[in-house]
C-alpha positions as CSV (number, residue, x, y, z in Angstrom):
1,M,28.9,16.9,39.6
2,F,29.9,13.7,38.0
3,K,32.3,12.5,40.6
4,K,32.4,8.6,40.9
5,T,32.1,6.9,44.3
6,T,34.5,4.0,44.6
7,N,32.4,2.4,47.2
8,L,29.2,2.7,45.3
9,L,30.8,1.4,42.1
10,T,32.1,-1.6,44.1
11,K,28.8,-2.4,45.2
12,L,27.0,-1.8,41.9
13,S,29.5,-4.3,40.1
14,S,28.0,-7.1,41.8
15,L,24.4,-5.5,41.9
16,T,22.9,-8.2,39.7
17,Y,24.9,-11.1,41.1
18,F,21.8,-13.0,40.9
19,V,21.7,-12.0,37.3
20,T,24.9,-11.8,35.6
21,V,27.9,-12.2,37.8
22,R,26.8,-14.8,40.0
23,S,28.0,-18.2,38.8
24,Y,25.0,-20.8,39.0
25,P,25.5,-24.4,40.0
26,A,24.9,-27.0,37.3
27,P,21.3,-26.7,36.1
28,V,18.9,-29.0,38.4
29,K,16.2,-31.3,36.8
30,R,12.6,-29.8,36.6
31,F,10.9,-31.0,40.0
32,Y,7.5,-29.7,39.3
33,R,4.6,-30.2,36.9
34,Q,2.9,-26.8,36.8
35,T,3.2,-23.1,37.8
36,G,0.8,-21.0,39.5
37,I,0.2,-17.5,40.9
38,I,-1.6,-16.6,44.3
39,T,-2.1,-13.2,45.3
40,S,-2.7,-11.5,48.7
41,N,-2.6,-8.0,50.1
42,G,-1.4,-6.8,46.8
43,K,1.5,-9.1,46.4
44,Y,1.9,-12.0,43.9
45,E,3.7,-15.0,44.7
46,I,4.6,-17.8,42.5
47,T,4.0,-21.6,43.1
48,L,5.7,-24.7,41.8
49,D,2.9,-27.2,42.1
50,Q,2.1,-26.4,45.8
51,R,5.5,-25.1,46.9
52,K,5.8,-21.4,47.0
53,L,9.0,-20.0,45.2
54,K,11.8,-18.5,47.3
55,T,14.8,-16.2,46.4
56,P,18.3,-17.6,46.7
57,K,18.5,-16.3,50.4
58,G,15.4,-18.0,51.4
59,S,13.0,-15.1,51.6
60,P,9.7,-15.1,50.4
61,F,9.5,-14.3,46.6
62,F,6.7,-12.0,45.7
63,V,6.2,-8.9,43.1
64,E,3.5,-6.2,43.3
65,S,2.8,-6.4,39.6
66,E,0.4,-9.1,38.3
67,P,1.8,-8.8,34.8
68,L,5.2,-9.3,36.2
69,A,3.9,-12.2,38.0
70,I,2.6,-13.8,35.0
71,A,5.7,-13.4,33.1
72,I,7.9,-14.7,35.9
73,A,5.4,-17.9,35.9
74,T,5.8,-18.3,32.2
75,E,9.6,-18.4,32.8
76,W,9.5,-21.1,35.3
77,D,6.8,-22.9,33.1
78,A,9.1,-22.6,30.1
79,Q,11.8,-24.9,31.8
80,K,12.1,-28.0,30.4
81,E,13.9,-31.3,31.6
82,V,16.3,-28.9,33.4
83,I,16.1,-25.6,35.2
84,D,18.3,-23.1,33.5
85,R,18.1,-20.1,36.0
86,S,20.9,-18.0,34.0
87,K,18.2,-17.5,31.1
88,M,15.5,-16.5,33.9
89,H,16.2,-12.7,33.8
90,L,12.9,-11.6,35.3
91,T,12.9,-14.0,38.2
92,A,16.8,-13.1,38.9
93,L,16.1,-9.4,38.7
94,S,13.0,-9.7,41.2
95,S,15.2,-11.8,43.7
96,T,17.7,-9.2,43.6
97,V,15.4,-6.5,44.4
98,I,14.0,-8.6,47.5
99,D,17.3,-9.8,48.8
100,N,19.2,-6.7,47.8
101,P,22.6,-8.4,48.4
102,N,24.7,-5.0,48.6
103,N,22.0,-3.0,50.6
104,L,21.7,-0.5,47.9
105,K,19.1,2.3,48.4
106,K,17.3,4.3,45.6
107,P,19.9,7.4,45.6
108,D,22.6,4.6,45.0
109,L,20.9,3.3,41.8
110,V,20.1,6.8,40.7
111,N,23.6,8.0,41.1
112,Y,25.2,5.0,39.5
113,L,23.0,5.7,36.5
114,V,23.8,9.4,36.3
115,N,27.4,8.8,36.6
116,Y,27.2,6.2,33.8
117,I,26.9,9.0,31.3
118,N,30.7,9.7,31.9
119,T,31.4,6.4,30.0
120,D,28.2,6.2,27.6
121,A,29.3,4.0,24.7
122,V,27.5,6.3,22.3
123,L,29.4,9.5,23.4
124,Y,32.6,8.0,22.3
125,Q,33.2,7.8,18.6
126,S,36.0,6.5,16.6
127,N,38.9,8.8,15.7
128,D,40.9,6.7,13.5
129,E,38.6,4.9,11.2
130,K,36.7,7.4,8.8
131,G,34.1,4.9,7.8
132,L,33.3,3.6,11.3
133,K,32.9,7.2,12.5
134,E,30.6,8.2,9.8
135,L,28.4,4.9,10.6
136,Q,28.6,6.2,14.5
137,Q,27.5,9.8,13.5
138,A,24.6,8.4,11.3
139,E,23.4,6.1,13.8
140,W,24.2,7.3,17.2
141,D,24.0,11.3,16.8
142,P,20.1,11.0,16.2
143,V,19.5,9.1,19.5
144,I,21.9,11.5,21.3
145,K,20.0,14.4,19.9
146,W,16.6,13.0,20.9
147,F,18.0,12.3,24.4
148,N,18.9,15.9,24.7
149,E,15.6,17.3,24.0
150,R,13.6,14.6,25.9
151,Y,15.7,15.4,29.1
152,D,16.6,18.9,28.6
153,V,20.3,18.3,28.6
154,N,23.2,19.1,26.2
155,L,25.3,16.0,25.6
156,E,27.9,15.9,22.8
157,A,30.0,13.0,21.3
158,T,33.8,13.0,21.4
159,D,36.3,11.4,19.4
160,G,38.8,11.8,22.0
161,L,39.8,10.0,25.1
162,E,38.9,12.8,27.4
163,V,35.7,12.7,29.3
164,P,33.3,15.3,27.9
165,A,32.3,18.4,29.9
166,F,28.8,18.6,30.9
167,A,26.7,21.7,31.2
168,P,25.5,22.6,34.7
169,G,22.2,21.0,35.6
170,T,22.8,17.8,33.6
171,A,22.9,15.5,36.5
172,M,20.0,17.3,38.2
173,N,17.8,16.7,35.2
174,L,18.5,13.1,34.8
175,S,18.3,12.5,38.6
176,R,15.0,14.1,38.5
177,Y,13.8,11.8,35.8
178,L,15.3,8.6,37.0
179,S,13.9,9.4,40.6
180,S,10.4,9.3,39.3
181,Y,10.8,5.6,39.1
182,N,10.6,3.3,42.0
183,E,13.6,1.2,43.3
184,A,12.3,-2.0,41.6
185,A,12.3,-0.5,38.0
186,L,15.6,1.3,38.6
187,H,17.2,-2.1,39.0
188,G,15.8,-3.1,35.6
189,F,17.5,0.2,34.3
190,V,21.0,-0.8,35.8
191,F,20.6,-4.3,34.3
192,A,20.1,-2.8,30.9
193,V,22.9,-0.3,31.3
194,D,25.3,-2.9,32.2
195,T,24.2,-5.1,29.3
196,I,24.6,-2.4,26.6
197,K,27.0,0.1,28.3
198,S,24.5,3.0,27.5
199,L,22.2,5.1,29.8
200,I,21.2,7.2,26.4
201,L,20.1,3.7,24.7
202,T,18.5,2.3,27.5
203,C,16.4,5.4,27.9
204,A,15.5,5.5,24.2
205,C,14.3,1.9,24.7
206,V,12.2,2.4,27.8
207,D,10.5,5.5,26.2
208,R,10.0,3.7,22.8
209,F,12.2,5.9,20.8
210,V,14.1,2.8,19.4
211,S,13.1,-0.9,19.7
212,V,15.1,-3.5,21.8
213,E,16.6,-5.1,18.5
214,K,17.6,-1.6,17.2
215,A,19.2,-0.4,20.6
216,T,21.2,-3.8,20.8
217,L,22.5,-3.5,17.2
218,L,23.5,0.2,18.0
219,A,25.0,-0.8,21.1
220,R,27.3,-3.5,19.1
221,L,28.0,-0.9,16.2
222,E,31.6,-0.9,16.1
223,E,31.7,-4.8,16.6
224,E,29.0,-5.2,13.7
225,Y,31.2,-2.6,11.6
226,Q,34.3,-5.0,12.1
227,I,32.6,-8.1,11.4
228,G,31.7,-6.5,7.9
229,H,35.3,-6.4,7.2
230,W,36.4,-9.6,8.9
231,N,33.3,-11.6,8.4
232,R,31.1,-13.2,11.0
233,V,31.5,-16.3,13.1
234,E,28.0,-17.1,12.9
235,W,27.3,-19.1,15.8
236,A,29.4,-17.0,18.3
237,H,28.4,-13.5,17.1
238,D,24.5,-14.3,16.8
239,V,24.6,-16.0,20.4
240,Q,26.4,-12.9,21.7
241,Q,23.7,-10.8,20.0
242,L,20.7,-12.8,20.9
243,D,21.8,-13.0,24.6
244,S,22.4,-9.2,25.0
245,Q,18.9,-8.9,23.2
246,S,17.2,-11.2,25.5
247,R,18.7,-9.3,28.7
248,L,17.6,-5.8,27.6
249,A,14.3,-7.0,26.6
250,A,13.9,-8.4,29.8
251,A,15.0,-5.3,31.8
252,V,12.6,-2.9,29.7
253,L,10.0,-5.3,30.6
254,F,10.9,-5.3,34.3
255,V,11.0,-1.4,34.0
256,Y,7.5,-1.4,32.5
257,F,5.9,-4.0,34.9
258,N,7.3,-2.1,38.0
259,S,6.0,1.2,36.6
260,S,2.6,2.6,38.2
261,S,0.7,1.9,34.8
262,A,1.4,-1.6,34.7
263,F,0.0,-2.5,38.1
264,V,-3.3,-4.1,38.1
265,K,-5.9,-2.5,40.4
266,H,-8.9,-4.6,41.3
267,K,-12.0,-2.4,41.7
268,I,-14.0,-2.9,44.9
269,A,-17.9,-3.0,44.6
270,G,-19.2,-0.1,46.8
């Protein structure tokens, strides 16, 4: 039921090559004065002065959500002397959706997310540090309980190395839920899961059971526990935490903006 497909995982490993894996060239100087948005036939394009934005492959850049277009234009407007594409997650995610470098279809994305449950971080708890396990049970178990009730599944945490057994119907229920999202939103799910290594925490964030900040801390629970014993290297750990938080926030926004409730429909006078 949860068998992983090697070819699929190979493709997904570079799914966000515009977002996380791809190495960007040295930042270029900002070459535009202002950003703008133009709309036509339900599509929104971003302009840099009078030039229309294009994807890394040279395709026309567009989104179908006005709030998303505004957020992307804001990303470009926020660039100062140089353009740092590595921090422009919404732009990168939208480019990935358009260019689709690995030719992934909606079922590929859904299968990847469902299969991720096999290695979901919050299902694997410590078996050698009592204090850490108690912390994980206190912080993670309520989220697992919520996830089970919300998606009608029965996942249980383990302190062993073996992959937990899942009840029949688990994959079907999760697939049904994830398939209710469009392909663009699923790219947001994948980016979030790859960031915090947990579908459970990602869904809790998207459904607003926990905040982005809380989900990021829960994903880093073991690291934060060890830091409590060995002290924090402030600049290093803080940068890592904020980077994960910004990526997760962008992913959740991308899901929202590509969901039907976030699309702006203009009324036509009768």
